[in-house]
C-alpha positions as a Markdown table, in Angstrom:
| # | Residue | x | y | z |
|---|---|---|---|---|
| 1 | Unk | 0.0 | 0.0 | 0.0 |
| 2 | Unk | 1.3 | 3.5 | -0.9 |
| 3 | Unk | 0.4 | 6.1 | 1.6 |
| 4 | Unk | 1.1 | 9.8 | 2.4 |
| 5 | Unk | 1.4 | 10.2 | 6.1 |
| 6 | Unk | 0.8 | 13.8 | 7.2 |
| 7 | Unk | 3.2 | 15.7 | 9.4 |
| 8 | Unk | 0.9 | 15.7 | 12.4 |
| 9 | Unk | 0.8 | 11.9 | 12.4 |
| 10 | Unk | 4.5 | 11.5 | 12.0 |
| 11 | Unk | 5.3 | 14.1 | 14.7 |
| 12 | Unk | 2.7 | 12.6 | 17.1 |
| 13 | Unk | 4.0 | 9.1 | 16.5 |
| 14 | Unk | 7.5 | 10.2 | 17.4 |
| 15 | Unk | 6.6 | 12.1 | 20.6 |
| 16 | Unk | 3.8 | 9.8 | 21.8 |
| 17 | Unk | 4.6 | 6.3 | 20.4 |
| 18 | Unk | 1.6 | 4.6 | 22.0 |
| 19 | Unk | -1.7 | 3.8 | 20.3 |
| 20 | Unk | -2.7 | 4.0 | 16.7 |
| 21 | Unk | -0.4 | 6.9 | 15.8 |
| 22 | Unk | 2.6 | 5.1 | 17.2 |
| 23 | Unk | 1.4 | 2.0 | 15.3 |
| 24 | Unk | 1.5 | 3.9 | 12.0 |
| 25 | Unk | 5.2 | 4.8 | 12.7 |
| 26 | Unk | 5.9 | 1.1 | 13.6 |
| 27 | Unk | 4.3 | 0.0 | 10.4 |
| 28 | Unk | 6.4 | 2.4 | 8.5 |
| 29 | Unk | 9.6 | 1.2 | 10.3 |
| 30 | Unk | 8.6 | -2.5 | 9.6 |
| 31 | Unk | 8.0 | -1.8 | 5.9 |
| 32 | Unk | 4.3 | -2.6 | 6.0 |
| 33 | Unk | 3.5 | 0.2 | 3.6 |
| 34 | Unk | 5.4 | 2.5 | 1.2 |
| 35 | Unk | 5.4 | 6.1 | 2.4 |
| 36 | Unk | 5.1 | 8.7 | -0.3 |
| 37 | Unk | 6.7 | 12.0 | 0.5 |
| 38 | Unk | 7.9 | 15.3 | -1.0 |
| 39 | Unk | 10.6 | 17.8 | -0.2 |
| 40 | Unk | 7.9 | 20.2 | 1.1 |
| 41 | Unk | 6.8 | 17.5 | 3.6 |
| 42 | Unk | 10.4 | 17.0 | 4.8 |
| 43 | Unk | 10.9 | 20.7 | 5.3 |
| 44 | Unk | 7.7 | 20.9 | 7.4 |
| 45 | Unk | 8.8 | 17.9 | 9.5 |
| 46 | Unk | 12.2 | 19.4 | 10.2 |
| 47 | Unk | 10.6 | 22.8 | 11.0 |
| 48 | Unk | 8.0 | 21.4 | 13.4 |
| 49 | Unk | 10.4 | 19.1 | 15.2 |
| 50 | Unk | 13.1 | 21.8 | 15.3 |
| 51 | Unk | 10.9 | 24.2 | 17.2 |
| 52 | Unk | 12.3 | 24.9 | 20.7 |
| 53 | Unk | 9.0 | 24.1 | 22.4 |
| 54 | Unk | 9.0 | 20.6 | 20.9 |
| 55 | Unk | 12.7 | 20.1 | 21.7 |
| 56 | Unk | 12.2 | 21.1 | 25.3 |
| 57 | Unk | 8.8 | 19.6 | 26.1 |
| 58 | Unk | 9.3 | 16.3 | 24.3 |
| 59 | Unk | 13.1 | 16.1 | 24.5 |
| 60 | Unk | 13.5 | 16.0 | 20.7 |
| 61 | Unk | 17.1 | 15.8 | 19.7 |
| 62 | Unk | 18.6 | 16.5 | 16.2 |
| 63 | Unk | 19.2 | 12.7 | 16.0 |
| 64 | Unk | 15.5 | 12.0 | 16.4 |
| 65 | Unk | 14.7 | 14.2 | 13.4 |
| 66 | Unk | 17.5 | 12.6 | 11.4 |
| 67 | Unk | 16.2 | 9.1 | 12.2 |
| 68 | Unk | 12.7 | 10.0 | 11.1 |
| 69 | Unk | 13.8 | 11.6 | 7.8 |
| 70 | Unk | 16.2 | 8.7 | 7.1 |
| 71 | Unk | 13.3 | 6.2 | 7.7 |
| 72 | Unk | 11.2 | 8.0 | 5.2 |
| 73 | Unk | 14.1 | 8.0 | 2.7 |
| 74 | Unk | 14.8 | 4.3 | 3.3 |
| 75 | Unk | 11.3 | 3.0 | 3.1 |
| 76 | Unk | 9.6 | 5.6 | 0.9 |
| 77 | Unk | 9.3 | 7.2 | -2.5 |
| 78 | Unk | 10.3 | 10.8 | -2.9 |
| 79 | Unk | 8.1 | 12.5 | -5.5 |
| 80 | Unk | 8.0 | 15.9 | -7.1 |
| 81 | Unk | 4.5 | 17.2 | -7.4 |
| 82 | Unk | 3.8 | 18.7 | -10.7 |
| 83 | Unk | 0.1 | 19.7 | -10.2 |
| 84 | Unk | -0.9 | 22.5 | -7.9 |
| 85 | Unk | -3.9 | 21.7 | -5.8 |
| 86 | Unk | -6.1 | 24.3 | -4.1 |
| 87 | Unk | -8.8 | 22.0 | -2.8 |
| 88 | Unk | -8.1 | 22.1 | 0.9 |
| 89 | Unk | -9.6 | 24.8 | 3.2 |
| 90 | Unk | -6.1 | 25.0 | 4.9 |
| 91 | Unk | -3.8 | 25.9 | 2.0 |
| 92 | Unk | -0.8 | 24.4 | 3.9 |
| 93 | Unk | -2.4 | 21.0 | 3.6 |
| 94 | Unk | -2.6 | 21.0 | -0.2 |
| 95 | Unk | 1.0 | 19.7 | -0.3 |
| 96 | Unk | -0.3 | 16.3 | 1.0 |
| 97 | Unk | -2.9 | 16.1 | -1.8 |
| 98 | Unk | -0.3 | 17.1 | -4.4 |
| 99 | Unk | 2.2 | 14.5 | -3.0 |
| 100 | Unk | -0.5 | 11.8 | -3.0 |
| 101 | Unk | -1.4 | 12.5 | -6.6 |
| 102 | Unk | 2.2 | 12.6 | -7.8 |
| 103 | Unk | 3.0 | 9.4 | -6.0 |
| 104 | Unk | -0.1 | 7.5 | -7.0 |
| 105 | Unk | -0.9 | 7.0 | -3.3 |
| 106 | Unk | -3.7 | 4.7 | -2.2 |
| 107 | Unk | -4.4 | 6.8 | 0.9 |
| 108 | Unk | -3.5 | 9.8 | 2.9 |
| 109 | Unk | -3.2 | 9.1 | 6.7 |
| 110 | Unk | -4.2 | 12.1 | 8.8 |
| 111 | Unk | -6.1 | 13.3 | 11.8 |
| 112 | Unk | -6.6 | 16.7 | 10.3 |
| 113 | Unk | -10.3 | 17.6 | 9.7 |
| 114 | Unk | -9.3 | 19.9 | 6.8 |
| 115 | Unk | -8.1 | 16.9 | 4.9 |
| 116 | Unk | -10.6 | 14.3 | 6.2 |
| 117 | Unk | -13.6 | 16.3 | 4.9 |
| 118 | Unk | -12.2 | 15.7 | 1.3 |
| 119 | Unk | -12.4 | 11.9 | 1.6 |
| 120 | Unk | -12.0 | 10.5 | -1.0 |
| 121 | Unk | -9.9 | 12.9 | -3.0 |
| 122 | Unk | -9.6 | 11.9 | -6.7 |
| 123 | Unk | -10.0 | 8.2 | -5.7 |
| 124 | Unk | -7.4 | 8.5 | -2.9 |
| 125 | Unk | -8.8 | 7.5 | 0.5 |
| 126 | Unk | -8.2 | 9.9 | 3.3 |
| 127 | Unk | -8.1 | 8.0 | 6.6 |
| 128 | Unk | -7.5 | 8.4 | 10.3 |
| 129 | Unk | -4.7 | 6.3 | 11.6 |
| 130 | Unk | -7.0 | 3.6 | 13.1 |
| 131 | Unk | -8.8 | 3.3 | 9.8 |
| 132 | Unk | -5.5 | 3.0 | 7.9 |
| 133 | Unk | -4.2 | 0.3 | 10.3 |
| 134 | Unk | -7.4 | -1.7 | 9.9 |
| 135 | Unk | -6.6 | -2.1 | 6.2 |
| 136 | Unk | -3.6 | -4.3 | 6.9 |
């Protein structure tokens, strides 16, 4: 299965590895699906995890960020979106739709209501982590 996992799920899985969100990260680590990602997504992950409040509150170290990015690179497919999408009510989330289309993803995994309301988007399912995990 090819899936775009949004930044919120990846970050939450790193800082709170219990439950469904942590299970998504474990499934990624175990190679149970192919993550589709773009440079814009990597930039956002590095930005969010590099914020001082995350580093202090959750003890995020630079190595933690490196491990997550390397895991995406090892298991995933980097794509370069060519089509600009403006369908999401939160413009910052359009990058996940663009990445999913460019990478022929089966699904987008998110907890973000701005994306969830679009399910399905051009035949790509948009699922919460628990719904995504139920498909294995």
